[in-house]
N, C-alpha and C positions, 0 to 999 in steps of 0.2 A: 184146885180151882180156886179156893180161899185166897190162900198168897198170894198168886196170878194179878188180881182184883185188887191183895192193895197195893202190888205193888204197881199199877199201871197211877191212880190213882193220888200218892203217895211220890210221884218221881211229874214232877213239872219240865214241858217242851225244852226248855232250857238247859233242865240238868239234866236231859240224856244228848241234847247238842255238846257241849259239855263233855258228860263222857266219852262219845262218841269221837268228835275232836283231837281226846288224846289217843284217839287209837291213830291214827294220819301221821303217817316220815315224811317231809318230803326232800328226800337229799337228793342234792344239786353237783352236778358232777362238772368241772369248769374247763373250758378250754376254747377251739377256734374253729370257729365251720367252712370247712372247706377240705378241698383235699386233699390238702398240699401241706393239711396243720394236721392228720390221720394219726400219724406214727412220730407223733414229735412230742417229747419231754414235757411243755410245755400244754398238753393236751390228755395228761394221765386220768384226768377227771371222767370226762369222757371213754376212754379205756375201758375205766373203773364198770360204768355203767354197761356203758356196750357186752364185756364179759358176763357180770350178772346176766344180763336182758340172755344172751345166746344158752347160760348154762342152764336159765330157768322156763327155757324158751315163750321171753316175749319180746311184741314188735312196739319201735318206737314208734311214736304217730303225730307226725306237723300237728302243735298248735300252738297257742297265741305266744311267742316270746321263745318259743324254743323245737325241743324234742323231745316226746314224753312215753315214757313203759309204766302201767301200772303193775304192780306187782304184790298178790298178796301171801303171808304167809302168819300162823299161829294167832289168826284174828285181829295181827295187824293190816295197811293200806298203805303201801312205798311209792310213795310218788315217786320216781327215777327221770332227773329233770336235767338236761343240754342245751344250757339258755344259747341262743347263734345269733344273743348280742353283742357277740363278739368279746374279750374277755374281762374290757373295762369298762362295758356295762354292764356289767352281769344284775347288781344287784337291781335291776326295773324285772327281771324273768326272775326271782326269786322274791323278790316282796310280793306282786303279780301275784305269782301262786300261794301263794302264805297269806293270802285274805282271801283267794279264790278257795278255795279250800278247807280255809277256817283250819289252816295250821299252828297249833301254840309254837312260841319261840325256842321253847326246853325240845324239837321234834324237829328241828333240822342239824340236818352236817353237809355239813357242804368239803365238800373234795378240789384239794388241790395241790399242785407241785411245791416242791421247798427246796431253792439252792442251798442253804445249811445244815443239811443229811444228807451222806453217804448214800448211795445213794438202796433203792428203796426199804431204806428204814421209815419205819411208821412213829409217829405224831398222833394223837388224838386228843385233845383240850377243847373244854367248856368256852374259849373262851378268849379273849388277845391283839394286841395289834395285828397293821396288813402284813409286816415284817416287808415291806417293797412291791408286796403283793397286786396288783393292778387291781388283782377283779377281787382280793378281798376285799382291796382301798374305797371300791365304789357301793360294794355290800355295805360294807362300815356308816359307808356316807347315807346312803337308802336306808337302810334299817336305823338307823343312827341308834345303834350298836355295835356291838364290839360284842354280848354278854350268845354265844350259839355257840354252836360246837360246830369245830375243824377238822379234817382229818387229814396230816400233812407228808402228801406223800413221796421220802425225798429222793431227790435227785443229782444230788452233788455239784460240788463247784468245779468241776476239775477243766474248766475255762482258762484260757492264758486274759490278762488284762485287756481290755476294750472288745472282748466276743465271746463278752454273755445273752448277748440277745441271739447270737446265733447258733450259742451252745443251746441254747433255751429251745428255743422253734427248732432246732439239728434233733433228726431222727436215733434212736437210740442205736450204739455199739451191739456188738456182736456177741459181747459177755453180756449184757443186760436184757439184751435179747432173750437168752440164756434161760436167767431170773425171772425174768419176769410171771414167768406161766403159774410160778408158786408163789407172786409176791398177789396176784388176781385175783388166784382161789381167796388167799388171808384177804382181801379188801373185802372179797364177797362174803366173807362172816363178818367180816367184822361190820357191815349196813345190818345185817343181820341181829348184832350181836347188840345193837343200837336199839334196837329197838325193841325187842324181845329181855334186853336182859337190863336197861339200863345202863348212862354213861359212866358209872363210875364202874360198872366190872368190868363194861368196854375195853377202859381203860386200862384196869388190872390187869385182863388178861394179853392185851396187843401191844399197847406201846411198850418201843422197846425190844419186838421181837423183829 
């Protein structure tokens, strides 16, 4: 009882809010809305979050600037966000929910496709350039920083010259489809590990796997 009273008067509301905010994570899956984009390579961010939501029996709800599911795991709260702003305006949704839920920059994870990595290759980095990705480019612009964690999912660059857009917005081939379930399972673990074990442990455990 005495310990509880001491704790009550020794911690300020501001300190408690900081502690609470550190247990909240914004996981952003990049993609484009619309049935025609559901199974395309460019929508891997949406696909990862859909997989985790189904695995954990979560439901997405329509919210401002996107769809969101709330996932509680080991004392952490993960806000799984699928922006509905289309890819090149993703930063607007990220900034809005980051501010609304008081989520620190270091607790943001953005999931995106990457042409420079072979299919299914995992690359988790604490910062970096947009690499020509319009979603990341807009997030960098709106947040005015490149210092947020991104999980790049390799989609390879097996397309002929001048066909990049068709390839990125194309659907997975049969070989990729067969390998996707295992990669999605790993992606779900990456999200949970990021929130519970930290960025460094996540990179050590999963990069290059």
